[in-house]
C-alpha positions in Angstrom: 150.6 -113.3 194.9 154.2 -114.2 193.8 156.2 -116.9 195.5 158.9 -115.5 197.7 162.3 -115.8 196.1 165.0 -117.6 198.0 167.6 -115.3 199.3 171.0 -116.3 198.0 173.7 -116.2 200.6 177.4 -117.1 200.5 178.3 -120.7 201.1 179.2 -121.2 204.7 182.9 -121.9 205.4 182.1 -125.3 207.0 180.4 -126.3 203.7 183.4 -125.3 201.6 185.7 -127.1 204.0 183.5 -130.3 203.8 183.6 -130.2 200.0 187.3 -129.8 199.9 188.0 -132.4 202.5 185.8 -135.1 201.0 186.6 -134.5 197.4 190.4 -134.2 198.0 190.4 -137.3 200.2 188.7 -139.2 197.3 191.3 -137.9 194.8 194.2 -138.8 197.1 192.8 -142.3 197.5 192.3 -142.7 193.8 195.9 -141.6 193.1 197.7 -143.5 195.9 197.5 -147.3 196.0 198.2 -147.3 199.8 195.2 -145.0 200.7 191.5 -145.6 200.7 188.5 -143.5 201.7 187.1 -144.1 205.2 183.5 -144.3 203.9 181.7 -144.6 207.3 183.5 -141.4 208.5 182.7 -139.5 205.3 179.0 -140.6 205.5 178.7 -139.6 209.1 180.3 -136.2 208.6 178.2 -135.6 205.5 175.1 -136.1 207.4 176.2 -133.6 210.0 177.0 -131.0 207.4 173.7 -131.5 205.6 171.8 -131.1 209.0 173.8 -127.9 209.8 173.0 -126.5 206.3 169.3 -127.1 206.8 169.5 -125.6 210.3 171.1 -122.5 208.7 168.2 -122.2 206.3 169.8 -123.8 203.2 167.6 -126.3 201.2 169.6 -129.3 200.1 166.7 -131.1 198.3 166.3 -128.8 195.3 168.2 -126.9 192.7 167.6 -123.7 194.6 169.7 -124.2 197.7 169.8 -120.5 198.6 173.6 -120.6 198.3 175.7 -118.5 196.1 178.2 -120.1 193.7 181.2 -121.1 195.7 183.5 -121.9 192.8 186.1 -119.2 193.7 186.3 -120.3 197.3 186.7 -123.9 196.3 189.4 -123.1 193.9 191.3 -121.1 196.6 191.0 -123.9 199.1 192.2 -126.4 196.5 195.2 -124.2 195.5 196.1 -123.8 199.2 196.2 -127.6 199.6 198.3 -128.0 196.5 200.8 -125.4 197.8 200.8 -126.9 201.3 202.0 -130.3 200.0 204.0 -129.1 197.0 201.7 -130.8 194.5 202.1 -128.4 191.6 203.5 -131.3 189.6 202.1 -134.3 191.5 203.7 -137.7 191.4 202.3 -140.8 193.1 205.0 -140.5 195.8 204.0 -136.9 196.5 200.3 -137.6 196.5 200.8 -140.5 198.9 203.0 -138.4 201.2 200.3 -135.7 201.2 197.6 -138.1 202.2 199.7 -139.7 204.9 200.7 -136.3 206.2 197.0 -135.4 206.6 196.5 -138.7 208.5 199.5 -138.0 210.8 198.4 -134.4 211.3 195.0 -135.6 212.4 193.2 -133.3 210.0 189.6 -133.7 209.1 190.8 -134.7 205.6 193.1 -137.2 207.2 190.2 -138.8 209.1 188.6 -139.5 205.7 191.6 -141.6 204.7 192.9 -145.0 205.8 196.1 -146.7 204.9 195.7 -150.0 203.1 198.0 -152.7 201.6 198.2 -152.4 197.8 
């Protein structure tokens, strides 16, 4: 008897959002000396997303997650963020302003950032 193959499904929108929010917050914090990553918040939300993925039948402990490649969706979300903040030619000033705008707008990404003294 052959082992059942894992059905590959599209990546859920909440997973795409989580990847974009966490990785972009990290990049903003790296590029802006007055921003840092709110690690406890990122860790908490990551645990929630992993639990939700497992509830939805995705396996997060092996190479076979059951999830289709989400490269295109991630690229679209990243492009949307760049356009939203005018970061086609990013400067430190623009990157810092984008991060601070996310904080002020109380977005999920903004909750992953904290302002610090350089």
